[in-house]
PDB file of N, CA, C and O in Angstrom:
ATOM      1  N   MET A   1      98.968  19.483 170.876  1.00  0.00           N
ATOM      2  CA  MET A   1     100.333  19.961 170.771  1.00  0.00           C
ATOM      3  C   MET A   1     100.867  19.770 169.351  1.00  0.00           C
ATOM      4  O   MET A   1     101.465  20.686 168.786  1.00  0.00           O
ATOM      5  N   GLU A   2     100.656  18.582 168.770  1.00  0.00           N
ATOM      6  CA  GLU A   2     101.137  18.336 167.417  1.00  0.00           C
ATOM      7  C   GLU A   2     100.444  19.232 166.409  1.00  0.00           C
ATOM      8  O   GLU A   2     101.052  19.641 165.420  1.00  0.00           O
ATOM      9  N   GLN A   3      99.187  19.539 166.647  1.00  0.00           N
ATOM     10  CA  GLN A   3      98.428  20.378 165.722  1.00  0.00           C
ATOM     11  C   GLN A   3      99.085  21.756 165.609  1.00  0.00           C
ATOM     12  O   GLN A   3      99.174  22.313 164.515  1.00  0.00           O
ATOM     13  N   THR A   4      99.537  22.295 166.717  1.00  0.00           N
ATOM     14  CA  THR A   4     100.184  23.600 166.708  1.00  0.00           C
ATOM     15  C   THR A   4     101.511  23.534 165.951  1.00  0.00           C
ATOM     16  O   THR A   4     101.821  24.424 165.160  1.00  0.00           O
ATOM     17  N   ASP A   5     102.294  22.477 166.193  1.00  0.00           N
ATOM     18  CA  ASP A   5     103.574  22.337 165.506  1.00  0.00           C
ATOM     19  C   ASP A   5     103.377  22.195 164.002  1.00  0.00           C
ATOM     20  O   ASP A   5     104.107  22.797 163.214  1.00  0.00           O
ATOM     21  N   THR A   6     102.386  21.397 163.608  1.00  0.00           N
ATOM     22  CA  THR A   6     102.125  21.183 162.191  1.00  0.00           C
ATOM     23  C   THR A   6     101.676  22.468 161.527  1.00  0.00           C
ATOM     24  O   THR A   6     102.163  22.814 160.451  1.00  0.00           O
ATOM     25  N   SER A   7     100.756  23.176 162.153  1.00  0.00           N
ATOM     26  CA  SER A   7     100.273  24.413 161.550  1.00  0.00           C
ATOM     27  C   SER A   7     101.363  25.482 161.545  1.00  0.00           C
ATOM     28  O   SER A   7     101.403  26.335 160.658  1.00  0.00           O
ATOM     29  N   SER A   8     102.240  25.428 162.536  1.00  0.00           N
ATOM     30  CA  SER A   8     103.320  26.410 162.605  1.00  0.00           C
ATOM     31  C   SER A   8     104.280  26.251 161.422  1.00  0.00           C
ATOM     32  O   SER A   8     104.614  27.236 160.763  1.00  0.00           O
ATOM     33  N   TRP A   9     104.722  25.034 161.150  1.00  0.00           N
ATOM     34  CA  TRP A   9     105.660  24.856 160.039  1.00  0.00           C
ATOM     35  C   TRP A   9     104.972  25.061 158.707  1.00  0.00           C
ATOM     36  O   TRP A   9     105.600  25.511 157.749  1.00  0.00           O
ATOM     37  N   LYS A  10     103.684  24.738 158.631  1.00  0.00           N
ATOM     38  CA  LYS A  10     102.948  24.994 157.391  1.00  0.00           C
ATOM     39  C   LYS A  10     102.824  26.494 157.148  1.00  0.00           C
ATOM     40  O   LYS A  10     102.967  26.968 156.020  1.00  0.00           O
ATOM     41  N   PHE A  11     102.555  27.231 158.220  1.00  0.00           N
ATOM     42  CA  PHE A  11     102.447  28.689 158.101  1.00  0.00           C
ATOM     43  C   PHE A  11     103.783  29.295 157.686  1.00  0.00           C
ATOM     44  O   PHE A  11     103.830  30.170 156.821  1.00  0.00           O
ATOM     45  N   LYS A  12     104.869  28.831 158.301  1.00  0.00           N
ATOM     46  CA  LYS A  12     106.198  29.348 157.959  1.00  0.00           C
ATOM     47  C   LYS A  12     106.565  29.024 156.515  1.00  0.00           C
ATOM     48  O   LYS A  12     107.154  29.850 155.818  1.00  0.00           O
ATOM     49  N   LEU A  13     106.216  27.821 156.071  1.00  0.00           N
ATOM     50  CA  LEU A  13     106.501  27.436 154.693  1.00  0.00           C
ATOM     51  C   LEU A  13     105.713  28.298 153.717  1.00  0.00           C
ATOM     52  O   LEU A  13     106.249  28.744 152.703  1.00  0.00           O
ATOM     53  N   LYS A  14     104.442  28.532 154.022  1.00  0.00           N
ATOM     54  CA  LYS A  14     103.612  29.355 153.142  1.00  0.00           C
ATOM     55  C   LYS A  14     104.134  30.795 153.099  1.00  0.00           C
ATOM     56  O   LYS A  14     104.171  31.410 152.034  1.00  0.00           O
ATOM     57  N   ALA A  15     104.536  31.331 154.252  1.00  0.00           N
ATOM     58  CA  ALA A  15     105.084  32.689 154.295  1.00  0.00           C
ATOM     59  C   ALA A  15     106.379  32.772 153.487  1.00  0.00           C
ATOM     60  O   ALA A  15     106.604  33.742 152.763  1.00  0.00           O
ATOM     61  N   PHE A  16     107.226  31.755 153.615  1.00  0.00           N
ATOM     62  CA  PHE A  16     108.475  31.731 152.852  1.00  0.00           C
ATOM     63  C   PHE A  16     108.197  31.681 151.356  1.00  0.00           C
ATOM     64  O   PHE A  16     108.837  32.387 150.576  1.00  0.00           O
ATOM     65  N   MET A  17     107.247  30.853 150.959  1.00  0.00           N
ATOM     66  CA  MET A  17     106.897  30.744 149.540  1.00  0.00           C
ATOM     67  C   MET A  17     106.367  32.078 149.011  1.00  0.00           C
ATOM     68  O   MET A  17     106.729  32.496 147.911  1.00  0.00           O
ATOM     69  N   ASN A  18     105.516  32.742 149.784  1.00  0.00           N
ATOM     70  CA  ASN A  18     104.979  34.037 149.357  1.00  0.00           C
ATOM     71  C   ASN A  18     106.091  35.071 149.189  1.00  0.00           C
ATOM     72  O   ASN A  18     106.099  35.823 148.215  1.00  0.00           O
ATOM     73  N   GLU A  19     107.020  35.109 150.131  1.00  0.00           N
ATOM     74  CA  GLU A  19     108.134  36.054 150.035  1.00  0.00           C
ATOM     75  C   GLU A  19     109.031  35.721 148.837  1.00  0.00           C
ATOM     76  O   GLU A  19     109.511  36.620 148.147  1.00  0.00           O
ATOM     77  N   SER A  20     109.248  34.443 148.601  1.00  0.00           N
ATOM     78  CA  SER A  20     110.080  34.030 147.466  1.00  0.00           C
ATOM     79  C   SER A  20     109.443  34.435 146.145  1.00  0.00           C
ATOM     80  O   SER A  20     110.129  34.947 145.259  1.00  0.00           O
ATOM     81  N   PHE A  21     108.142  34.213 146.001  1.00  0.00           N
ATOM     82  CA  PHE A  21     107.458  34.597 144.766  1.00  0.00           C
ATOM     83  C   PHE A  21     107.474  36.108 144.573  1.00  0.00           C
ATOM     84  O   PHE A  21     107.584  36.592 143.447  1.00  0.00           O
ATOM     85  N   ARG A  22     107.364  36.851 145.667  1.00  0.00           N
ATOM     86  CA  ARG A  22     107.406  38.311 145.567  1.00  0.00           C
ATOM     87  C   ARG A  22     108.764  38.774 145.041  1.00  0.00           C
ATOM     88  O   ARG A  22     108.836  39.671 144.201  1.00  0.00           O
ATOM     89  N   VAL A  23     109.827  38.167 145.531  1.00  0.00           N
ATOM     90  CA  VAL A  23     111.169  38.518 145.054  1.00  0.00           C
ATOM     91  C   VAL A  23     111.314  38.157 143.579  1.00  0.00           C
ATOM     92  O   VAL A  23     111.862  38.937 142.800  1.00  0.00           O
ATOM     93  N   LEU A  24     110.826  36.980 143.191  1.00  0.00           N
ATOM     94  CA  LEU A  24     110.940  36.560 141.792  1.00  0.00           C
ATOM     95  C   LEU A  24     110.156  37.469 140.856  1.00  0.00           C
ATOM     96  O   LEU A  24     110.543  37.644 139.700  1.00  0.00           O
ATOM     97  N   LYS A  25     109.067  38.045 141.332  1.00  0.00           N
ATOM     98  CA  LYS A  25     108.265  38.935 140.494  1.00  0.00           C
ATOM     99  C   LYS A  25     109.007  40.229 140.165  1.00  0.00           C
ATOM    100  O   LYS A  25     108.858  40.764 139.066  1.00  0.00           O
ATOM    101  N   ILE A  26     109.808  40.739 141.111  1.00  0.00           N
ATOM    102  CA  ILE A  26     110.450  42.036 140.882  1.00  0.00           C
ATOM    103  C   ILE A  26     111.827  41.905 140.231  1.00  0.00           C
ATOM    104  O   ILE A  26     112.415  42.908 139.825  1.00  0.00           O
ATOM    105  N   THR A  27     112.349  40.674 140.126  1.00  0.00           N
ATOM    106  CA  THR A  27     113.649  40.517 139.472  1.00  0.00           C
ATOM    107  C   THR A  27     113.487  40.551 137.961  1.00  0.00           C
ATOM    108  O   THR A  27     112.410  40.290 137.424  1.00  0.00           O
ATOM    109  N   LYS A  28     114.584  40.879 137.290  1.00  0.00           N
ATOM    110  CA  LYS A  28     114.542  40.927 135.833  1.00  0.00           C
ATOM    111  C   LYS A  28     115.790  40.256 135.279  1.00  0.00           C
ATOM    112  O   LYS A  28     116.811  40.143 135.957  1.00  0.00           O
ATOM    113  N   LYS A  29     115.685  39.822 134.053  1.00  0.00           N
ATOM    114  CA  LYS A  29     116.817  39.209 133.380  1.00  0.00           C
ATOM    115  C   LYS A  29     117.796  40.313 132.988  1.00  0.00           C
ATOM    116  O   LYS A  29     117.388  41.329 132.426  1.00  0.00           O
ATOM    117  N   PRO A  30     119.094  40.121 133.280  1.00  0.00           N
ATOM    118  CA  PRO A  30     120.056  41.171 132.919  1.00  0.00           C
ATOM    119  C   PRO A  30     120.208  41.282 131.402  1.00  0.00           C
ATOM    120  O   PRO A  30     120.126  40.288 130.680  1.00  0.00           O
ATOM    121  N   ASP A  31     120.429  42.505 130.938  1.00  0.00           N
ATOM    122  CA  ASP A  31     120.676  42.676 129.506  1.00  0.00           C
ATOM    123  C   ASP A  31     122.119  42.257 129.201  1.00  0.00           C
ATOM    124  O   ASP A  31     122.870  41.902 130.109  1.00  0.00           O
ATOM    125  N   ALA A  32     122.493  42.300 127.946  1.00  0.00           N
ATOM    126  CA  ALA A  32     123.796  41.787 127.515  1.00  0.00           C
ATOM    127  C   ALA A  32     124.955  42.543 128.161  1.00  0.00           C
ATOM    128  O   ALA A  32     125.942  41.933 128.574  1.00  0.00           O
ATOM    129  N   VAL A  33     124.840  43.860 128.248  1.00  0.00           N
ATOM    130  CA  VAL A  33     125.924  44.667 128.824  1.00  0.00           C
ATOM    131  C   VAL A  33     126.093  44.340 130.307  1.00  0.00           C
ATOM    132  O   VAL A  33     127.212  44.157 130.786  1.00  0.00           O
ATOM    133  N   GLU A  34     124.984  44.270 131.023  1.00  0.00           N
ATOM    134  CA  GLU A  34     125.045  43.962 132.450  1.00  0.00           C
ATOM    135  C   GLU A  34     125.609  42.555 132.667  1.00  0.00           C
ATOM    136  O   GLU A  34     126.408  42.344 133.580  1.00  0.00           O
ATOM    137  N   PHE A  35     125.202  41.605 131.845  1.00  0.00           N
ATOM    138  CA  PHE A  35     125.699  40.237 131.964  1.00  0.00           C
ATOM    139  C   PHE A  35     127.206  40.177 131.725  1.00  0.00           C
ATOM    140  O   PHE A  35     127.924  39.505 132.466  1.00  0.00           O
ATOM    141  N   LYS A  36     127.689  40.875 130.695  1.00  0.00           N
ATOM    142  CA  LYS A  36     129.125  40.887 130.409  1.00  0.00           C
ATOM    143  C   LYS A  36     129.906  41.509 131.559  1.00  0.00           C
ATOM    144  O   LYS A  36     130.992  41.041 131.903  1.00  0.00           O
ATOM    145  N   THR A  37     129.353  42.566 132.155  1.00  0.00           N
ATOM    146  CA  THR A  37     130.013  43.205 133.291  1.00  0.00           C
ATOM    147  C   THR A  37     130.101  42.246 134.472  1.00  0.00           C
ATOM    148  O   THR A  37     131.139  42.159 135.129  1.00  0.00           O
ATOM    149  N   ILE A  38     129.021  41.532 134.741  1.00  0.00           N
ATOM    150  CA  ILE A  38     129.015  40.568 135.842  1.00  0.00           C
ATOM    151  C   ILE A  38     130.045  39.471 135.596  1.00  0.00           C
ATOM    152  O   ILE A  38     130.760  39.074 136.516  1.00  0.00           O
ATOM    153  N   VAL A  39     130.126  38.981 134.363  1.00  0.00           N
ATOM    154  CA  VAL A  39     131.092  37.933 134.024  1.00  0.00           C
ATOM    155  C   VAL A  39     132.518  38.447 134.191  1.00  0.00           C
ATOM    156  O   VAL A  39     133.373  37.737 134.720  1.00  0.00           O
ATOM    157  N   LYS A  40     132.783  39.669 133.749  1.00  0.00           N
ATOM    158  CA  LYS A  40     134.131  40.243 133.875  1.00  0.00           C
ATOM    159  C   LYS A  40     134.523  40.405 135.339  1.00  0.00           C
ATOM    160  O   LYS A  40     135.628  40.030 135.732  1.00  0.00           O
ATOM    161  N   VAL A  41     133.637  40.954 136.138  1.00  0.00           N
ATOM    162  CA  VAL A  41     133.942  41.188 137.553  1.00  0.00           C
ATOM    163  C   VAL A  41     134.139  39.863 138.281  1.00  0.00           C
ATOM    164  O   VAL A  41     135.058  39.726 139.089  1.00  0.00           O
ATOM    165  N   SER A  42     133.281  38.893 137.998  1.00  0.00           N
ATOM    166  CA  SER A  42     133.418  37.580 138.635  1.00  0.00           C
ATOM    167  C   SER A  42     134.730  36.916 138.230  1.00  0.00           C
ATOM    168  O   SER A  42     135.430  36.359 139.076  1.00  0.00           O
ATOM    169  N   GLY A  43     135.064  36.969 136.955  1.00  0.00           N
ATOM    170  CA  GLY A  43     136.314  36.386 136.482  1.00  0.00           C
ATOM    171  C   GLY A  43     137.524  37.054 137.100  1.00  0.00           C
ATOM    172  O   GLY A  43     138.485  36.386 137.483  1.00  0.00           O
ATOM    173  N   LEU A  44     137.477  38.374 137.195  1.00  0.00           N
ATOM    174  CA  LEU A  44     138.577  39.112 137.813  1.00  0.00           C
ATOM    175  C   LEU A  44     138.733  38.717 139.280  1.00  0.00           C
ATOM    176  O   LEU A  44     139.853  38.537 139.760  1.00  0.00           O
ATOM    177  N   GLY A  45     137.629  38.584 139.982  1.00  0.00           N
ATOM    178  CA  GLY A  45     137.679  38.159 141.384  1.00  0.00           C
ATOM    179  C   GLY A  45     138.276  36.775 141.536  1.00  0.00           C
ATOM    180  O   GLY A  45     139.078  36.538 142.439  1.00  0.00           O
ATOM    181  N   ILE A  46     137.892  35.858 140.660  1.00  0.00           N
ATOM    182  CA  ILE A  46     138.441  34.502 140.706  1.00  0.00           C
ATOM    183  C   ILE A  46     139.942  34.527 140.436  1.00  0.00           C
ATOM    184  O   ILE A  46     140.704  33.833 141.110  1.00  0.00           O
ATOM    185  N   LEU A  47     140.372  35.321 139.455  1.00  0.00           N
ATOM    186  CA  LEU A  47     141.802  35.419 139.150  1.00  0.00           C
ATOM    187  C   LEU A  47     142.590  36.005 140.318  1.00  0.00           C
ATOM    188  O   LEU A  47     143.676  35.521 140.636  1.00  0.00           O
ATOM    189  N   ILE A  48     142.057  37.035 140.953  1.00  0.00           N
ATOM    190  CA  ILE A  48     142.750  37.660 142.088  1.00  0.00           C
ATOM    191  C   ILE A  48     142.892  36.669 143.237  1.00  0.00           C
ATOM    192  O   ILE A  48     143.967  36.550 143.824  1.00  0.00           O
ATOM    193  N   ILE A  49     141.820  35.962 143.561  1.00  0.00           N
ATOM    194  CA  ILE A  49     141.879  34.992 144.656  1.00  0.00           C
ATOM    195  C   ILE A  49     142.847  33.857 144.311  1.00  0.00           C
ATOM    196  O   ILE A  49     143.600  33.402 145.172  1.00  0.00           O
ATOM    197  N   GLY A  50     142.829  33.404 143.061  1.00  0.00           N
ATOM    198  CA  GLY A  50     143.767  32.364 142.640  1.00  0.00           C
ATOM    199  C   GLY A  50     145.206  32.827 142.718  1.00  0.00           C
ATOM    200  O   GLY A  50     146.078  32.080 143.161  1.00  0.00           O
ATOM    201  N   PHE A  51     145.464  34.061 142.289  1.00  0.00           N
ATOM    202  CA  PHE A  51     146.818  34.608 142.348  1.00  0.00           C
ATOM    203  C   PHE A  51     147.288  34.736 143.795  1.00  0.00           C
ATOM    204  O   PHE A  51     148.432  34.407 144.107  1.00  0.00           O
ATOM    205  N   LEU A  52     146.414  35.210 144.678  1.00  0.00           N
ATOM    206  CA  LEU A  52     146.787  35.316 146.091  1.00  0.00           C
ATOM    207  C   LEU A  52     147.095  33.938 146.680  1.00  0.00           C
ATOM    208  O   LEU A  52     148.048  33.785 147.443  1.00  0.00           O
ATOM    209  N   GLY A  53     146.300  32.956 146.330  1.00  0.00           N
ATOM    210  CA  GLY A  53     146.572  31.597 146.796  1.00  0.00           C
ATOM    211  C   GLY A  53     147.911  31.084 146.291  1.00  0.00           C
ATOM    212  O   GLY A  53     148.652  30.430 147.024  1.00  0.00           O
ATOM    213  N   PHE A  54     148.216  31.384 145.035  1.00  0.00           N
ATOM    214  CA  PHE A  54     149.497  30.980 144.457  1.00  0.00           C
ATOM    215  C   PHE A  54     150.657  31.650 145.185  1.00  0.00           C
ATOM    216  O   PHE A  54     151.649  30.994 145.506  1.00  0.00           O
ATOM    217  N   VAL A  55     150.543  32.945 145.446  1.00  0.00           N
ATOM    218  CA  VAL A  55     151.611  33.676 146.141  1.00  0.00           C
ATOM    219  C   VAL A  55     151.796  33.125 147.549  1.00  0.00           C
ATOM    220  O   VAL A  55     152.927  32.921 147.990  1.00  0.00           O
ATOM    221  N   ILE A  56     150.708  32.884 148.250  1.00  0.00           N
ATOM    222  CA  ILE A  56     150.809  32.338 149.610  1.00  0.00           C
ATOM    223  C   ILE A  56     151.475  30.968 149.576  1.00  0.00           C
ATOM    224  O   ILE A  56     152.318  30.670 150.422  1.00  0.00           O
ATOM    225  N   GLN A  57     151.109  30.138 148.616  1.00  0.00           N
ATOM    226  CA  GLN A  57     151.720  28.813 148.489  1.00  0.00           C
ATOM    227  C   GLN A  57     153.209  28.923 148.188  1.00  0.00           C
ATOM    228  O   GLN A  57     154.007  28.167 148.742  1.00  0.00           O
ATOM    229  N   MET A  58     153.595  29.855 147.317  1.00  0.00           N
ATOM    230  CA  MET A  58     155.014  30.033 146.994  1.00  0.00           C
ATOM    231  C   MET A  58     155.798  30.508 148.213  1.00  0.00           C
ATOM    232  O   MET A  58     156.887  30.000 148.483  1.00  0.00           O
ATOM    233  N   VAL A  59     155.262  31.471 148.947  1.00  0.00           N
ATOM    234  CA  VAL A  59     155.935  31.966 150.155  1.00  0.00           C
ATOM    235  C   VAL A  59     156.074  30.833 151.162  1.00  0.00           C
ATOM    236  O   VAL A  59     157.125  30.679 151.785  1.00  0.00           O
ATOM    237  N   ARG A  60     155.030  30.050 151.322  1.00  0.00           N
ATOM    238  CA  ARG A  60     155.066  28.932 152.264  1.00  0.00           C
ATOM    239  C   ARG A  60     156.111  27.899 151.840  1.00  0.00           C
ATOM    240  O   ARG A  60     156.829  27.359 152.680  1.00  0.00           O
ATOM    241  N   THR A  61     156.193  27.629 150.549  1.00  0.00           N
ATOM    242  CA  THR A  61     157.150  26.645 150.046  1.00  0.00           C
ATOM    243  C   THR A  61     158.588  27.142 150.198  1.00  0.00           C
ATOM    244  O   THR A  61     159.482  26.364 150.534  1.00  0.00           O
ATOM    245  N   ILE A  62     158.809  28.420 149.953  1.00  0.00           N
ATOM    246  CA  ILE A  62     160.171  28.971 150.014  1.00  0.00           C
ATOM    247  C   ILE A  62     160.652  29.115 151.454  1.00  0.00           C
ATOM    248  O   ILE A  62     161.769  28.709 151.772  1.00  0.00           O
ATOM    249  N   PHE A  63     159.828  29.686 152.328  1.00  0.00           N
ATOM    250  CA  PHE A  63     160.268  29.998 153.684  1.00  0.00           C
ATOM    251  C   PHE A  63     160.017  28.885 154.693  1.00  0.00           C
ATOM    252  O   PHE A  63     160.668  28.856 155.738  1.00  0.00           O
ATOM    253  N   PHE A  64     159.109  27.983 154.418  1.00  0.00           N
ATOM    254  CA  PHE A  64     158.791  26.901 155.353  1.00  0.00           C
ATOM    255  C   PHE A  64     158.794  25.554 154.620  1.00  0.00           C
ATOM    256  O   PHE A  64     157.744  24.945 154.415  1.00  0.00           O
ATOM    257  N   PRO A  65     159.996  25.099 154.228  1.00  0.00           N
ATOM    258  CA  PRO A  65     160.072  23.845 153.455  1.00  0.00           C
ATOM    259  C   PRO A  65     159.747  22.602 154.280  1.00  0.00           C
ATOM    260  O   PRO A  65     159.773  21.489 153.755  1.00  0.00           O
TER     261      PRO A  65
END
C-alpha cells in the first residue's frame, strides 16, 4: 500500500516538474516597451484600487460615524 502512495506522489511531482520546465522553455523576457506597459498598467490598477478604498472609507466615515 505504501509503495503505491510513494510512487504516486513521485509520479505527480515528476509530471509537475516536466510541465513547469515546458512552460519556462516557451516564456521569454519582455522587451523594454512591454515592460514599461506592464508597469504602467499595474501602477494604474493599484492607484484605482487605492482611490476606491479611500472613497469607501470617506463615505463610511461621513455617513456612519
